N, C-alpha and C positions, 0 to 999 in steps of 0.2 A: 504494500500500500504506500509506503514511504517513497519507493522508487517511482511509482505511478504519479504521486504528487509532485515529485521533483521533475519528472519528464513533462508533466503538464505545464509547469512554469517555463521550462526551456523550449516549449513549442514556439514561442515568439521568434526567436532567432533561427530555429530549425525551419519553420515555415517560410521565413524570409529567404533563407538559403535555397530551399527547395523550389520556391516560386521563381527566384532569380535564375536557377538552373533551367527550369522549364521555359522561361522567357528568352534567355540570352545565349545559352550554351550550345544549342543545336548545330550551328554551322561549324563548330570548332572541333579539332582533334582532341585526343585524350590529354595530351600534354598541356594544351592551352586551357582545357576545362579544369584540370587540376590546379593550374596557376590561378585561374579566376576564382575558383571556389575556396581553395585552402591557403593561397598566398595573398589574396586580395580581400575577398568578401568576409571570410571567417575572422581574420585579424581586425577588420573594420567593425564587425559586429561586437567582438570582444572589447575593442577600444571604446565603443559607444555604450558599453555595459548593458547590452541587451542579453537576456538569459539565453544560453544555447548549450548544447552538449559539446563537450570537448572531443568526444569520439564519434562525431556525426558521420554517418555514411548514407550516401544517396540511395543505395540499393535497399537498405533496411527502412529508410524513411519513406520512400516513394513507391515501394513495391513489397512483395512478400516472397518468401522462399518458394511457396506453392506456385505463385505466378511465374517466377523464374524457371522453376521445374517444368511448368506448362510450356513456356517458350522453348526450352531445351527439347522437349518432346516434339515441338514443331520445327525442329532443325536449326534453332538459333544457337550460336556458340555462347558459352557462359562466361566468357572473359568480361572484365569490367566495362570496357568500351561498348561491347555488344549489349550488355544489360542496360547501360545508360541510353543507348540508342533505342532499345525496347521501351524504356520509360518514356522517352521523348515521343516515340511513335504512338504509344497508347494513352498517355496522360496529357500531352500538350494540347492547347486549344487550336493550334494551327494544323493544317493538313501536312503530313510529312513528305519531304523530298529526300530520297535516298540516293546519294552519289555512291554507287555500288559496283566498283570494277570486279569484285570477286563474286558478285551475284548472291551473297549471303542474305542480304535484306530481302531481295526479290523472292528467293527460295522460302524464307521465313514467312513473308506476307502471303505467298500463294498457299503454303501449308496451313497457315493460321486461318485463312479465309475460305479454304476449300469446303468446309462444312456449311458455309453460308452460300447463298447464290452470289456468284462472283464473276465480274466481267473484266477482261484485260482489254484495254483500249489504247489507241494512240490517236494523235490529232490528224493523221492522214486518212483515217477511216471516214467514209462518207456518212455513216450512221452513228457516229460517236455521241452526238448531242442527244439523239433519241434514247440510246442506251443509258446515257448519264441521267436523263430525266426519269427513266424507269427506275434506275437505281435510287435516286433521291426519293421518289414516291413510295417505293416498296421496301426501302431499307437494305438494298443490295449494295455490297461493296464494289468499288471499281479501282483498278490499278492502271494508271497511265504509264506506259513504258516509252522509253526513248524520248524523253522530254528534252527539248532544247533550251536555249536561253530565254526564249519568249513563249508565252502561253497564249492561246486563243482568248481574246478579250470576252468572248461569249461566256466563259466560265467565271469571269470576275465576280458576279453576284455570289457564287458559291465560295470562292476564295475569301471574299470579304465578309461572308456570312450575313448578307443583307436580308435578314428575315423580317417578315411582318407578321402580325397576328390579325387574323380575321375570324371573328366569332370563336375566339379561343384556340384556333388552329394555326400552327406555324406554317407560313407560306413563303415561297421563294419565287421571284420573278426572273425568268431567263428569257431574254428577248421578248417575244409577245406572249409567252406561256407563263401562267401561274401554276406552280406545282406545290402540292401539299408535301411538306418536309417530314420525313420519317427519321426519328432520332437514331435509328439503327444504321443509317447510311454512313459509310466510311469511304474516304478517298485517299489514295496513295499515289505518289509520283516517283518514278525512277529515271535516271539518266541512261 
């Protein structure tokens, strides 16, 4: 009980660190992530006397051993960087972009989503907008492969999460179409 009380007080700094990780660390490699978190942010939190754990770990704070084991069963490596990338993919509010020369993320996403109805799309397909709209409406996941430097502006409303509420229903407008947004919808991008 004492440990739980102590951990509850230290949640302030730990939540600040976890949310900073989810917001800012995605584009960086493991070395820069470590520097940002443990060489810059944590000392700053301590200096400002915000309560936080000295032995803070992202993997134990933002996920569980069960979830990591699930990811491993879906063919994700269990090294620290892969676990961090899994956290960013599943917990961040933005749609993930995997720069993935070894195809580990693509393999994991495909394995993870195979039990759901899942579409693999690219921007050169003539019907990708229709399949995307179906995914949004019915909660199907989509993976855009071979994404270049620029994305089709048609998907900007999804990227920006420009949702509206109509009679208590979440709606998304894409072009001329209004689509009822299903919270089970997931979208991934890979290069």
